[in-house]
Legacy VTK file of the C-alpha trace (Angstrom):
# vtk DataFile Version 3.0
C-alpha trace
ASCII
DATASET POLYDATA
POINTS 359 float
-9.390 47.511 -22.100
-10.124 45.147 -19.204
-11.850 42.744 -21.573
-8.776 42.675 -23.832
-6.512 42.018 -20.849
-8.660 39.117 -19.643
-8.828 37.722 -23.161
-5.030 37.970 -23.468
-4.373 36.019 -20.269
-7.009 33.451 -21.177
-5.465 32.759 -24.567
-1.803 32.999 -23.574
-2.047 30.915 -20.401
-4.939 28.600 -21.258
-2.545 25.656 -20.999
-2.621 26.140 -17.224
-6.170 24.769 -17.253
-4.749 21.245 -17.608
-3.748 21.403 -13.929
-7.443 21.266 -13.041
-7.730 17.748 -14.410
-7.209 14.843 -12.011
-5.740 12.687 -14.770
-2.989 15.200 -15.525
-2.176 15.788 -11.861
-2.079 12.022 -11.289
0.538 11.657 -14.018
2.565 14.518 -12.552
2.414 13.104 -9.016
3.597 9.732 -10.291
6.493 11.262 -12.235
7.411 13.527 -9.308
7.632 10.592 -6.894
9.550 8.505 -9.429
12.156 11.215 -10.025
12.609 11.878 -6.293
13.291 8.194 -5.611
15.718 8.004 -8.540
17.595 11.129 -7.459
17.763 10.484 -3.717
17.772 6.674 -3.644
21.541 6.287 -3.896
22.147 9.023 -1.320
19.730 7.393 1.165
21.452 4.016 0.740
24.871 5.560 1.474
23.517 7.368 4.534
21.961 4.181 5.909
25.209 2.308 5.325
27.160 5.035 7.130
24.733 4.823 10.054
25.054 0.993 10.019
21.313 0.544 9.614
21.548 -3.027 8.355
18.997 -5.797 7.978
18.800 -8.342 10.805
18.153 -11.888 9.524
16.034 -14.451 11.386
18.123 -17.340 12.714
15.423 -19.809 11.572
15.107 -18.319 8.086
16.274 -19.843 4.786
20.065 -20.440 4.813
20.560 -18.438 1.592
19.277 -15.297 3.346
22.293 -15.027 5.644
24.143 -13.225 2.859
21.520 -10.441 3.052
22.538 -9.525 6.617
23.770 -5.956 6.828
21.979 -4.747 3.692
20.607 -1.238 4.394
17.025 -1.347 5.605
14.346 1.199 6.599
13.867 2.182 2.952
10.422 3.412 3.941
12.231 6.550 5.085
12.685 7.281 1.383
9.238 6.127 0.240
7.008 7.916 2.762
8.397 11.486 2.435
8.336 11.060 -1.339
4.672 10.070 -1.330
3.654 12.860 1.036
5.546 15.526 -0.932
4.252 14.445 -4.354
0.682 14.136 -3.050
0.587 17.517 -1.335
2.190 19.111 -4.397
-0.447 17.913 -6.873
-3.574 16.904 -4.905
-6.335 19.137 -3.540
-4.883 20.411 -0.230
-8.295 20.653 1.465
-9.554 17.183 0.525
-10.336 15.228 3.698
-9.593 11.855 2.127
-6.075 12.940 1.189
-5.313 14.002 4.745
-6.763 10.830 6.254
-4.554 8.657 4.062
-1.494 10.795 4.803
-2.227 10.433 8.516
-2.397 6.649 8.124
0.905 6.621 6.222
2.707 8.687 8.855
1.141 6.999 11.898
1.827 3.461 10.723
5.202 4.639 9.436
5.995 5.768 12.981
5.113 2.306 14.309
7.318 0.695 11.677
10.163 3.123 12.396
10.106 2.282 16.104
10.047 -1.434 15.270
12.970 -1.177 12.848
14.963 1.045 15.193
14.718 -1.502 17.991
15.804 -4.308 15.656
18.837 -2.349 14.475
19.850 -1.109 17.925
19.466 -4.548 19.525
21.154 -6.317 16.587
18.404 -8.950 16.318
15.155 -9.499 14.416
12.893 -8.663 17.378
11.418 -5.181 17.490
8.308 -3.928 19.243
6.362 -6.409 21.315
3.551 -7.867 19.157
0.855 -6.724 21.610
2.131 -3.128 21.650
2.556 -3.072 17.875
-0.940 -4.435 17.266
-2.544 -2.075 19.782
-0.971 0.955 18.134
-2.183 -0.215 14.724
-5.744 -0.612 15.997
-5.655 2.823 17.634
-4.451 4.593 14.475
-6.923 2.770 12.250
-9.793 3.432 14.689
-9.216 7.195 14.577
-9.402 7.211 10.782
-12.427 4.919 10.550
-14.301 6.931 13.191
-13.691 10.186 11.285
-14.885 8.523 8.089
-17.968 7.111 9.795
-18.911 10.527 11.225
-18.167 12.349 7.977
-21.365 13.767 6.382
-22.562 11.609 3.553
-20.643 8.510 4.614
-22.309 5.313 3.438
-22.060 2.264 5.694
-23.434 -0.028 2.984
-21.117 -2.746 1.738
-20.523 -2.836 -1.998
-20.422 -6.489 -3.107
-18.654 -7.306 -6.410
-20.732 -9.055 -9.098
-23.992 -8.331 -7.212
-25.531 -4.956 -8.057
-28.769 -5.380 -6.087
-27.263 -6.634 -2.828
-25.679 -3.990 -0.596
-26.083 -4.728 3.123
-25.956 -1.851 5.586
-23.434 -2.665 8.317
-24.347 0.384 10.395
-22.058 0.780 13.403
-20.636 -2.635 12.525
-18.800 -0.972 9.662
-16.234 0.385 12.145
-14.802 -3.006 13.256
-15.075 -4.231 9.674
-12.978 -1.323 8.365
-10.532 -1.751 11.261
-9.987 -5.346 10.194
-9.394 -4.275 6.588
-6.770 -1.636 7.433
-4.872 -3.499 10.150
-5.114 -6.832 8.349
-3.756 -5.404 5.096
-0.926 -3.666 6.938
0.243 -6.915 8.502
-0.325 -8.979 5.355
1.986 -6.691 3.350
4.499 -6.809 6.188
4.546 -10.625 6.011
5.006 -10.534 2.231
8.066 -8.296 2.442
10.569 -11.154 2.688
12.289 -11.283 -0.705
13.909 -8.648 -2.917
11.157 -6.625 -4.585
8.472 -9.132 -3.614
6.196 -6.676 -1.772
6.752 -3.375 -3.565
5.783 -4.605 -7.041
2.395 -6.121 -6.071
1.766 -2.974 -4.026
2.434 -0.804 -7.079
0.051 -2.944 -9.139
-2.605 -2.800 -6.404
-2.397 0.993 -6.198
-2.745 1.169 -9.977
-6.035 -0.719 -9.620
-7.300 1.576 -6.887
-6.248 4.586 -8.923
-8.852 3.425 -11.454
-11.464 2.733 -8.764
-10.960 6.143 -7.136
-11.157 8.024 -10.418
-14.357 6.256 -11.474
-16.018 6.558 -8.049
-15.295 10.297 -8.018
-17.097 10.896 -11.312
-20.874 10.853 -10.977
-21.462 9.812 -14.600
-19.067 6.855 -14.669
-20.098 5.763 -11.175
-23.742 5.741 -12.235
-22.961 3.890 -15.467
-20.877 1.222 -13.705
-23.325 1.032 -10.771
-20.677 1.673 -8.146
-21.028 4.108 -5.206
-20.425 7.738 -6.166
-18.242 9.466 -3.567
-17.751 13.227 -4.035
-14.105 14.228 -3.755
-12.704 10.707 -3.770
-11.245 11.251 -7.248
-8.329 13.062 -5.565
-7.233 9.698 -4.178
-6.144 8.953 -7.755
-3.422 11.571 -7.370
-2.214 9.891 -4.187
-2.275 6.462 -5.824
-0.228 7.925 -8.663
2.375 9.106 -6.155
2.420 5.651 -4.585
2.954 4.042 -7.984
5.808 6.399 -8.844
7.486 5.918 -5.466
7.023 2.150 -5.764
8.691 1.997 -9.173
11.481 4.311 -8.034
12.138 2.214 -4.944
12.035 -1.004 -6.977
15.015 0.316 -8.969
17.108 -0.192 -5.830
15.080 -2.996 -4.232
15.126 -5.358 -7.229
17.179 -8.552 -6.906
19.859 -8.377 -5.604
18.478 -5.635 -3.354
20.595 -2.655 -2.385
18.026 -1.608 0.214
15.025 -3.122 1.990
11.743 -1.405 2.905
11.711 -2.473 6.503
8.610 -2.189 8.659
8.742 1.592 8.231
7.793 0.909 4.616
5.667 -2.247 4.594
3.379 -1.424 7.549
2.261 2.035 6.325
1.957 1.025 2.666
-0.253 -1.905 3.608
-2.348 0.313 5.871
-2.681 2.918 3.124
-3.872 0.239 0.696
-6.521 -0.889 3.175
-7.585 2.703 3.879
-7.918 3.496 0.174
-10.069 0.375 -0.239
-12.359 1.592 2.557
-12.567 5.176 1.275
-13.378 4.121 -2.303
-15.992 1.619 -1.056
-14.164 -1.237 -2.761
-13.383 -3.138 0.421
-14.228 -6.655 -0.749
-12.444 -6.186 -4.058
-9.280 -5.861 -1.973
-9.420 -9.635 -1.454
-8.843 -9.946 -5.198
-6.565 -6.946 -5.759
-4.375 -7.930 -2.816
-4.908 -11.654 -3.237
-1.187 -12.269 -3.037
-0.997 -10.574 0.375
-4.055 -12.515 1.555
-2.442 -15.780 0.443
0.783 -14.938 2.282
-1.072 -14.070 5.495
-3.256 -17.182 5.352
-0.194 -19.384 4.867
1.168 -18.107 8.190
-2.182 -18.507 9.979
-2.691 -22.062 8.712
0.910 -23.013 9.450
0.757 -21.803 13.051
-2.700 -23.318 13.687
-1.743 -26.695 12.184
1.555 -26.717 14.098
-0.256 -26.223 17.414
-3.072 -28.674 16.673
-0.767 -31.493 15.542
1.970 -30.973 18.091
4.704 -29.837 15.725
3.719 -30.893 12.195
3.780 -28.393 9.323
1.757 -27.781 6.166
4.527 -25.845 4.424
8.266 -26.195 4.727
8.296 -22.612 5.985
5.826 -19.731 6.182
5.122 -17.226 4.720
4.540 -19.227 1.559
7.337 -17.596 -0.483
9.889 -19.291 1.799
8.211 -22.637 1.117
8.972 -22.312 -2.592
12.521 -21.225 -1.838
13.126 -24.355 0.240
11.633 -26.441 -2.558
14.522 -25.287 -4.714
13.023 -22.359 -6.637
15.628 -19.619 -7.177
14.661 -16.376 -5.459
14.201 -14.421 -8.738
11.799 -17.102 -10.006
9.637 -16.870 -6.873
9.581 -13.076 -7.114
8.688 -12.822 -10.800
6.003 -15.500 -10.611
4.406 -13.732 -7.664
4.508 -10.485 -9.667
2.678 -12.218 -12.523
0.008 -13.466 -10.123
-0.420 -9.931 -8.726
-0.929 -8.483 -12.223
-3.482 -11.171 -13.129
-5.431 -10.529 -9.923
-5.395 -6.769 -10.546
-6.794 -7.238 -14.045
-9.531 -9.504 -12.687
-10.411 -6.911 -10.040
-10.889 -4.194 -12.652
-13.046 -6.640 -14.577
-15.517 -6.690 -11.664
-16.533 -3.156 -12.684
-18.417 -4.552 -15.674
-19.519 -7.892 -14.241
-22.471 -6.675 -12.192
LINES 1 360
359 0 1 2 3 4 5 6 7 8 9 10 11 12 13 14 15 16 17 18 19 20 21 22 23 24 25 26 27 28 29 30 31 32 33 34 35 36 37 38 39 40 41 42 43 44 45 46 47 48 49 50 51 52 53 54 55 56 57 58 59 60 61 62 63 64 65 66 67 68 69 70 71 72 73 74 75 76 77 78 79 80 81 82 83 84 85 86 87 88 89 90 91 92 93 94 95 96 97 98 99 100 101 102 103 104 105 106 107 108 109 110 111 112 113 114 115 116 117 118 119 120 121 122 123 124 125 126 127 128 129 130 131 132 133 134 135 136 137 138 139 140 141 142 143 144 145 146 147 148 149 150 151 152 153 154 155 156 157 158 159 160 161 162 163 164 165 166 167 168 169 170 171 172 173 174 175 176 177 178 179 180 181 182 183 184 185 186 187 188 189 190 191 192 193 194 195 196 197 198 199 200 201 202 203 204 205 206 207 208 209 210 211 212 213 214 215 216 217 218 219 220 221 222 223 224 225 226 227 228 229 230 231 232 233 234 235 236 237 238 239 240 241 242 243 244 245 246 247 248 249 250 251 252 253 254 255 256 257 258 259 260 261 262 263 264 265 266 267 268 269 270 271 272 273 274 275 276 277 278 279 280 281 282 283 284 285 286 287 288 289 290 291 292 293 294 295 296 297 298 299 300 301 302 303 304 305 306 307 308 309 310 311 312 313 314 315 316 317 318 319 320 321 322 323 324 325 326 327 328 329 330 331 332 333 334 335 336 337 338 339 340 341 342 343 344 345 346 347 348 349 350 351 352 353 354 355 356 357 358
């Protein structure tokens, strides 16, 4: 009798077994996040408008951007809860990597929220003091990197793309290296978020790439075949990346030109930090230079501009930095700059996945 009962449940509810598969749960997390953003996006925009949470425009920015003043900002308040909900709904709730990334998202989101709140309340584009903002970022990233470093089985070797036999052990030096990756990516994405949809689309593409990396690194057979580090449990990061992709596409629906809402620092800072953290966890740190090449280019344009300005006593390399403003001032329409940068992001993502075979 018991055997028949077990057999009945096994045959009648065997379809429930699909929920064990990471691929299926990744699809569901992506769709869940996408639907949430679609459903609540309009409501969030109206609430932000009612609360007069409008974008503050830099006085020295491109003249065309003055029309964007007052557009609802702090769209990260929609993105972050969506990601957390979809991830916790479909990912393994006891996976340490999931919780570390969620911590990064919420901690850096808190920094961004404080920064945005000060900008809105003061009615200018200045938020937290740079030193305070940077210190908080380092502190949050340090906690995560330290936990990773002390986690049993953590590998401090550096995986170098294209070179399968060279993998230097950074030892304790891995901690400052990982700190640089997380904090640097957070600020690079923040600098890129200057045009409608310019940051969220490359982010979505980048997370799609790391979805692939996480899935492959979490499978011992594929990791061995591709000669990449095998990391037990890291496959669950695919589910989180799926949620990030869904939330990114859902937010882009409202953030596309002309934007109805902006991410704000509460969106760009945590999403950049999450991207850097995922790169560290999956042991694909150096590939991030390629996957997030657009963000690297934007950050370098600011660094070079500031350094050259100081060294030459006021001369500039670009008409304005970050680099997307340079193209605007050259006469490129904003949609053209955005779409061309999207194309570059997709090309770089495809090249990054290609490094899996070129070893």
